[in-house]
C-alpha positions, 0 to 999 in steps of 0.5 A: 937807483930812482927817477930822480937819478935818472933825471938829475934831480936833488934827492930832497924829500917830498913834502918836506916843505909843505904844511901838514894840514891839522884834522879837526878833532872828532867830538866823541859822543858815548852811545846813549843807554837803553838803545841798540847800536843799530838805531844810534848809526841810523839816528845819529843819537838825535832824538825822533820827533814823535815819542816811541812809548808813553812813558806813564806806562813804564811805573802804571800796575796791572790790574792782576798786582793790585789784586790780591789772590790767595789759595783757601781749602773750602767746603762746597755742594754739587748740584749733580748730587741729591743727597747734599753731600759736602765735600771740601777742596782747594778754591782761588780766592780773590781779594778775600772774597770766596767763590758762590758759583756752582761747583764746575764739573757739574755741567757733565752729569747728564742723565737720560730721561726714563719714562714713567708710566702709571698702573693703568697705563700698564694695564692698558698698553704694557701687558706682557704674558712674559713680564710682570709688572714687578720685574718691569718697575724693578727694570725701569727703576734700575735704567733710571739709577744706572742711565741704561747702562744694560750691562750694570742693568743686567748685573744687579737685576734679581732674575736670570736675563739676558742683556737683548731681553732687558733691552728689547722689554725697556724700548717696547714699553717706552715706544707703546707709552710714547705712542699711546700719549699721542694724539696722532700717529704723525706726531710721533713718527719721526721720534726715534723709538717709533722710527728705528725699533729696537731689533732683538733677532738682530742684534743676536746674530750680530753678536754671535758673528761677532764672537766668531770673528773674535775666535778666529785664529791666525791661521784662519784669519790668513785662509780667510784673506787668501780667499777674499784676494782669490775673488777680488781677481777673479772679480776683476778677470771677469771685468776685463773679460766683460770689457773686451767682449762688448769692445769686440760686439762694437767693432763688429757692430759698427762694422756691419752698419757701415757695410748695410750704409754702403750697401743702401748708397750704391743701390740708390746711386745706382743708374740700372737699379729701381726707385724702389729700396729694397726691403732687406736695406730698411730692415739693416737700418732699422736693426741699426738705428735699434742697435746703436740706440745704446753701446754694446759696453753699456747694454751689460749694465743695468744703470749708466749714465745716458750721457756717457753713452751719447758720448761714447756713440757719437766718439765712435760714429766720429772714428768709423766716419774720418775726422775730416767728415765728422768736422763737416758733420758737425759744420752742417750742424752747426749751420742748421742751428742745432746744438752739438749736444742736446740740453736734456739727454733723454731716449727720444731726443738721444736718438733723434739727434743720432738720426740727425747725424746718420742723415747728414753723413748720408747727405754727405755721401751723396754729394760726394758721389753727385760729384764723382759722377760729374766729373765723370761725366765731363772727362767723357765729354771732352773726350768725345770732342777730341775725336774726329768727326767721321769716326762713330764713337765707341761704346768703351767696356770694361775689358777694353780698358786691358788692352795695350794700344800701338804708338804714334809712329805704327798703324795698319790703316788708313791714309797720309794726311798732308801737314796744314800750313798753319799761319802764323797770326800777326800781332794785329790779327784776331779772331771773331768766331770761336777757336776750332777743336783741336784736331788730333795727330794722325799717325803715319803710314808705314811701309809694308815690305812684300 
């Protein structure tokens, strides 16, 4: 049973009376050869508007293809040789024309310019009791022949001479000839033979030390490494100990300086003290200025940057003064039109800048003390207004603050005070005179039973 049975419709296949629509046949186009499938799908088989390549290049031959290259066995000579020796090798010949250039490896033939001397120059400048003229001539001939390869020269030298002796004689003669031929000694002062003379004793010591190192066994090498490691550990521990001592010394120095400054401030602000400052305070401030000229951590070093010293001193001063106080000091310096850091870090400039910071800090401390004294004076004045007119003023001693006072409910003297009737002012009434001071509350008299 389906929907047609439920609705009572005849079972006629749907669309039998409708004509079938015929689709137009597709024009099958074959993908041309040489075109990729992606390009053909994008262009749809249409020819590009502009040619992507020049067809004339397809059949053009390169220049290399036109040349006729052959390899031939030809003779050659080298400019590096003086005997005109003729050798053979394979050469690339282009279009039947053999190359006429020099041998390609002749440019690597470098020779040393050995100094030549005459008999007159030898007799005048080069006489040496340890060397004869024949030995010197043989030495220079071998140096010119073997390009200062002194190991080979020592092997070919007729008499037994060490390599160091041969080097010493050659460089001494060359230096003497260069200096003698110069018009003035200043002209050859930058010459390598004059500037860096050969030192035979240094060379002998160097080779002896090198032979000792190379002849060491593995056990000796291990022992030397342990000694070096122990020396490094001791050096590091000493550096750490010095830094700790410097830090403790700096803390003690700034603590003593801070206590000296506080003592000076107390002396200046105390009303009973004289106007003259004690000499001990002056000495303490002078000593503080001398000590703080260079930080304790840097006084142990022989060389240090003054900029680092200045930064450390300012940092320590800010730490001891506090964050808010240091900010107020910097604000005051900017208000005075002075740079927070000097442009030229000389000793005098740094000392003056630090002195300015110390004076500003002292000024801020004095201002704080002044505010405290003014507040204390104002509180005393307000306390004097609250007393009755007939009551004499009493000077409070330090011991009076520790006494216990009675409450308002009990008293042992005085008359009973009648309460005053305070009239409430109307909305329109106003008093032109100044308000009367508030009267203190009188304590009631207690009845003492007999």
